[in-house]
C-alpha positions, 0 to 999 in steps of 0.5 A: 498482512493484516489490519493494524492493531493499536498494539502495533504502534511502537513497531510502526514507529520504529519501522518508519523512524528507521526508514525516514531517508528512504520514505520521505522522498516518495511518501507525502505522509512521511514528511510529518515524521517522526511522530510519537507512539501516542500519535501512532496510536491515534493514526492506527485508531483512525485506520481501524475505524475506517477499515471497520466502516468500509471506508478505507483498508490500510494494512500492516505488512509484518514478519511471519512472527509479527515481531517486525513491521516490514511495511504498509499497504492496503486498498484506498477507496478514493477511486470511483465505483468498483475500483481500488487504489493500492498503496505500499511502502517497505521499510528501508532494511527490507527494500529489494526483497520482493515484499512490496511485489508480493504484497501487491500481488496478493492485494490484487488477487483479493481485490478481484477475487474477493472484493469484486473490483473491476479495476485496481490502480497504483499511483507512483511518483515518476522518479520512484523507479523501484516502486514503478517496477512493481506494477510493471512486473505484476502486469499492470498497464501504464495508463497515464502520466499526470502532471503536478498531482502529488504534493511537493517534497518540501514546503513551497516546492513544485508539485510532482508528477505521478504515473497511474498504472491500472489493471482491469479484472479482465486483464488479470489472467496470465499475470504474475498477480493471477499466480500469487498464492493467497490465503485471505481471512475475514475478521472472524478468522474464516478463510475467504480465499 
């Protein structure tokens, strides 16, 4: 996992285009797909700018040799105070391999151990059982079910309900997230975890 680079645009486009049927029921941004490579470059430019300014931290998930975009994740800063929200998606061809769980566990550790967050939230569409399994497996607690908080799946449709999972810093110990083997590096390549 790392911050997106503009050179990732063709691989990101390929991963999303190959996964549209898999992503569109759950990811509101996927309803605006497919996009051109040029549109992906602009998107990645915005992600990188927000990352560098400390406004939002959108990351790519890659195969070990970085030849394939496996998905995306990151910390969203829309939660108030010293809290983050983790979002994630995995391309259709790699779903069910535990990559979403692994990425979320690693981000949970980074959020608490490096970024000093006090709480981490994960929001999941109530119908997305595969995504709901991830925070449950990692020790997050179901904190709330909020009605009609997600955009509709189609124009003019009904807004969707969301489940909010939360982990507090004091709840990390003893969870699968706490046992995640994590190596994290800053922008200069210095290991921070």
